[in-house]
C-alpha positions in Angstrom: 10.8 -31.7 -11.5 9.6 -28.1 -11.3 8.2 -27.1 -8.0 4.4 -26.4 -8.0 3.8 -23.0 -6.5 0.4 -21.6 -5.4 -0.5 -18.8 -7.8 -1.6 -15.5 -6.4 -2.6 -12.6 -8.7 -1.2 -9.3 -7.7 -3.0 -6.3 -9.2 -0.9 -3.2 -9.3 2.1 -5.6 -8.8 4.5 -3.2 -10.6 3.7 -0.4 -8.1 5.6 0.6 -4.9 3.9 -1.8 -2.4 2.9 -4.3 -5.0 6.5 -4.9 -6.3 7.7 -5.5 -2.7 4.8 -7.9 -2.1 5.7 -9.8 -5.3 9.2 -10.3 -3.9 8.0 -11.5 -0.5 5.4 -13.8 -2.0 7.9 -15.5 -4.2 10.4 -15.8 -1.4 7.6 -17.4 0.8 7.1 -20.1 -1.9 4.2 -18.6 -3.9 4.0 -17.8 -7.6 2.9 -14.2 -8.0 1.2 -13.2 -11.2 1.4 -9.5 -11.9 -1.2 -7.3 -13.5 -0.5 -3.6 -14.0 -1.1 -0.9 -16.6 1.8 1.4 -15.5 -0.6 4.3 -14.8 1.2 4.9 -11.5 4.2 2.7 -11.9 7.1 2.0 -14.2 8.4 -1.0 -16.1 11.8 -0.7 -14.3 10.1 -2.2 -11.2 9.7 -5.5 -13.0 13.4 -5.5 -13.9 14.2 -4.8 -10.3 12.0 -7.7 -9.1 13.7 -10.0 -11.7 17.1 -9.0 -10.4 16.2 -9.7 -6.8 14.5 -13.0 -7.5 16.6 -14.2 -10.4 13.5 -15.4 -12.2 10.9 -13.8 -14.5 7.5 -13.2 -12.9 4.5 -13.7 -15.2 3.2 -10.3 -16.1 0.0 -9.0 -17.9 -0.3 -5.4 -18.9 -3.9 -4.3 -18.5 -6.3 -2.0 -16.6 -7.9 -4.1 -13.9 -11.2 -2.2 -14.6 -11.2 -3.7 -18.1 -13.2 -6.8 -17.3 -12.6 -8.5 -20.7 -8.8 -8.1 -20.4 -8.9 -9.4 -16.8 -10.9 -12.5 -17.8 -8.1 -13.4 -20.2 -5.6 -13.4 -17.3 -7.9 -15.8 -15.3 -8.3 -18.0 -18.4 -4.5 -18.1 -19.0 -3.7 -18.7 -15.3 -6.2 -21.4 -14.7 -5.4 -22.3 -11.1 -5.2 -19.0 -9.3 -5.8 -19.5 -5.6 -6.2 -15.9 -4.5 -5.7 -12.2 -5.3 -4.0 -9.3 -3.6 -5.7 -6.1 -4.9 -3.4 -3.1 -4.9 -4.4 -1.5 -8.2 -5.8 2.0 -7.3 -5.0 5.7 -7.4 -3.7 6.6 -4.0 -2.8 10.3 -3.4 -5.0 12.3 -1.0 -4.3 15.7 -2.5 -4.7 14.5 -6.1 -8.1 12.9 -5.2 -9.4 16.3 -3.9 -8.5 17.8 -7.3 -9.6 14.8 -9.4 -12.5 13.1 -7.5 -14.1 11.5 -10.6 -10.9 9.9 -11.7 -10.6 8.3 -8.2 -14.1 7.0 -8.1 -13.9 5.6 -11.6 -10.6 3.9 -11.1 -10.8 2.7 -7.5 -14.4 1.5 -7.6 -14.3 0.3 -11.2 -11.3 -1.9 -10.7 -12.7 -3.6 -7.6 -16.1 -4.2 -9.3 -14.4 -5.7 -12.3 -12.1 -7.9 -10.2 -15.0 -9.2 -8.0 -17.1 -10.1 -11.1 -14.2 -12.0 -12.7 -13.2 -13.7 -9.5 -16.8 -14.9 -9.1 -16.9 -16.3 -12.6 -13.7 -18.4 -12.0 -14.5 -19.4 -8.4 -11.4 -17.7 -7.0 -12.6 -16.9 -3.5 -9.6 -15.5 -1.5 -8.9 -11.7 -1.6 -6.5 -9.5 0.3 -7.6 -5.9 -0.1 -5.3 -2.9 0.1 -7.2 -0.5 2.3 -6.0 2.5 4.3 -6.1 4.2 7.6 -7.9 7.0 5.8 -11.1 5.2 6.4 -10.9 6.4 10.1 -11.2 10.0 9.0 -10.2 12.3 11.8 -10.3 9.9 14.8 -11.7 10.9 18.2 -9.0 9.0 20.0 -5.5 7.6 19.3 -4.2 5.0 18.6 -6.9 3.7 16.3 -8.0 0.1 16.6 -9.9 -2.0 14.0 -13.0 -1.2 16.1 -12.5 2.5 15.9 -15.6 3.9 14.0 -15.0 4.9 10.4 -16.1 8.5 10.0 -16.7 10.7 7.0 -13.6 10.5 4.9 -11.4 13.6 4.6 -10.8 13.0 0.9 -12.3 11.3 -2.1 -9.4 8.8 -1.9 -10.4 7.9 1.7 -14.0 7.7 0.6 -13.2 5.2 -2.2 -11.5 2.9 0.4 -14.6 3.1 2.7 -16.9 2.3 -0.2 -14.7 -0.6 -1.4 -14.7 -2.0 2.1 -18.5 -1.7 2.2 -18.8 -3.4 -1.2 -16.6 -6.3 -0.1 -18.5 -6.8 3.1 -21.8 -6.9 1.2 -20.4 -9.4 -1.3 -19.1 -11.6 1.5 -22.4 -11.6 3.3 -24.6 -12.1 0.2 -26.6 -15.4 0.4 -24.6 -18.2 -1.1 -21.5 -16.0 -1.2 -18.1 -17.8 -1.3 -15.8 -14.8 -1.1 -13.4 -14.5 1.9 -11.5 -11.3 2.3 -8.9 -9.7 4.6 -9.0 -5.9 4.6 -5.5 -4.5 5.4 -5.8 -0.9 6.6 -2.3 0.3 6.4 -0.6 3.4 7.5 2.3 5.2 5.7 4.6 2.9 3.8 8.2 4.2 3.4 11.6 2.9 2.5 12.9 0.5 -0.1 14.1 -3.0 -0.5 17.6 -3.6 1.0 19.0 -4.3 -2.5 18.0 -0.8 -3.7 16.6 -2.6 -6.8 13.0 -1.5 -6.1 11.5 1.3 -4.1 9.1 4.2 -4.3 9.1 5.7 -7.8 6.6 8.5 -8.1 5.7 9.8 -11.5 6.3 13.5 -11.6 6.2 15.6 -8.4 6.0 13.2 -5.4 2.7 13.3 -3.5 4.2 11.5 -0.4 6.6 12.9 2.1 9.5 10.6 2.0 10.2 10.6 -1.8 10.0 14.4 -1.7 12.5 14.4 1.2 14.9 12.1 -0.7 14.5 14.1 -4.0 15.2 17.4 -2.1 18.3 15.9 -0.5 19.4 14.7 -4.0 18.9 18.2 -5.4 16.0 17.2 -7.7 13.6 19.4 -5.7 14.7 22.8 -4.6 12.8 22.8 -1.3 10.6 20.6 0.8 7.3 22.2 1.9 5.9 21.0 5.3 2.1 21.5 5.0 1.3 23.3 8.3 2.8 23.6 11.7 -0.2 24.7 13.7 -1.9 21.3 14.1 -2.8 20.1 17.7 0.4 18.0 17.9 3.5 18.4 20.0 5.5 20.2 17.3 2.5 21.4 15.2 3.2 19.2 12.2 1.1 16.1 11.1 1.7 12.8 12.9 1.7 9.5 11.0 2.6 5.9 11.5 5.4 5.1 9.1 5.9 1.4 8.3 8.7 0.0 6.2 7.4 -1.3 2.9 9.1 -4.7 3.3 7.4 -5.2 6.7 4.1 -4.2 5.0 4.7 -6.6 2.2 5.3 -9.4 4.6 2.0 -8.6 6.2 0.3 -9.4 2.9 2.0 -12.7 2.7 0.7 -13.6 6.2 -2.8 -12.6 5.2 -2.7 -14.8 2.1 -1.5 -17.7 4.2 -4.3 -17.2 6.6 -6.9 -17.2 3.9 -5.5 -20.3 2.1 -5.3 -22.2 5.4 -9.0 -21.5 6.0 -8.3 -19.8 9.3 -10.0 -16.5 8.6 -13.6 -15.4 9.1 -15.4 -14.4 6.0 -14.3 -10.8 6.3 -11.5 -9.7 8.6 -9.9 -6.3 9.1 -6.3 -5.6 10.4 -4.3 -2.4 10.9 -0.8 -2.7 9.6 1.5 -0.1 11.1 4.2 0.1 13.7 2.0 1.4 16.5 4.0 4.5 16.8 3.4 8.0 15.5 6.1 10.3 14.2 5.6 14.0 13.2 6.7 15.4 9.8 9.5 17.3 11.6 10.7 14.1 13.3 10.9 12.4 9.9 12.9 15.3 8.5 15.3 15.3 11.5 15.6 11.5 11.5 16.3 11.5 7.7 19.1 14.1 8.3 20.6 11.8 10.9 20.3 8.7 8.8 21.6 10.2 5.6 24.0 12.9 6.8 22.2 15.4 4.5 20.8 18.7 5.6 17.3 19.4 4.1 16.1 22.7 2.7 12.5 23.0 3.9 9.9 25.6 4.7 6.6 25.7 6.4 3.6 26.1 4.1 -0.2 26.2 4.4 -2.1 23.1 5.6 -3.2 20.8 2.8 -6.8 20.0 2.1 -7.8 16.5 3.2 -4.9 16.0 5.6 -5.7 14.4 9.0 -3.8 16.1 11.9 -2.6 12.8 13.5 -3.2 9.1 13.2 -1.3 6.0 14.2 -2.2 2.4 14.7 -3.0 0.1 17.6 -1.4 -3.1 16.2 -2.6 -5.5 18.9 -4.9 -7.4 16.7 -2.4 -7.9 13.9 0.2 -9.1 16.4 -2.1 -11.5 18.3 -4.2 -12.9 15.4 -1.8 -12.6 12.4 1.4 -13.0 14.3 2.6 -9.9 12.4 5.1 -7.5 13.9 7.3 -4.8 12.2 11.0 -5.2 12.3 12.5 -1.9 10.8 13.0 1.3 12.7 12.2 4.7 11.3 15.9 5.6 10.9 16.6 2.3 9.0 13.6 2.8 6.9 14.7 6.3 5.9 18.3 5.1 5.3 16.9 2.6 2.8 14.9 5.3 1.1 18.1 7.4 0.7 20.0 4.4 -0.6 17.3 3.8 -3.2 17.3 7.5 -4.2 21.1 7.3 -4.7 20.7 4.1 -6.7 18.4 5.9 -9.1 21.3 8.2 -9.9 19.2 11.3 -10.6 
């Protein structure tokens, strides 16, 4: 007799974080259902997931902002119990250059999803939020109670607006939605199998894939955007969390929602609780990979926050979530993934 698995829709499930979450969901006993339009992902991620799990994961190719197409998924998968919503554009620098695209995509997909979830009485949502909602914080580390400030980029603003929308929907009279907002920091690394990992389209917008592509000779030189920030070595400080650790945090959040343990809307920081500078990442990568990096110092980038890292007390105490992977091991996995790509 075939086991009955609880179905969870994963929007953006072919993306970097989404594909790792699909693997962790399945290995935790769930049946992930993937929806993705490959606007910021590639079909090879689905093949990687299949190789890791040894099974085919149900997949629907669609834009989540297309309400009619999304309805057809909910009709086909009649007993969905929850949704993890990753599908969104996500690059700070690109959002400064293309704000309309970010507002249309990130807000439109959430509004479409909430409308369809309401129609089908699917009431459990884990939302992919971001530490960008804190703007430039007054104090570090940031807790969930740290005030959100004016966002430094259109991307960050879309995450703030989405959080506001979700909070309003949850508190509407007669509302049945329950949501967990996961504000995560900087995901890096790849699955230990090197079957899935970060696969940017075109020039990478994030630090680590640019580092690995530079080490592999795909990029001639890494540019570090500024070394005059008010940090110990002058470069930006971020909280780098291994993508598999982050994916496991989503599984824990789903389990909490389905067990009825959550309040109607809850917020958690998912990070390591440690900050590392860009120069520290470069030096740690060189140690982990044995590769010397060609890099230069460039001008600061619009929208970049000088320093941010998480206070993870709430995630540890309430979710029981802790990270397991060091920065060096995370970067070693990213290099292993880059080598597996063979480019």
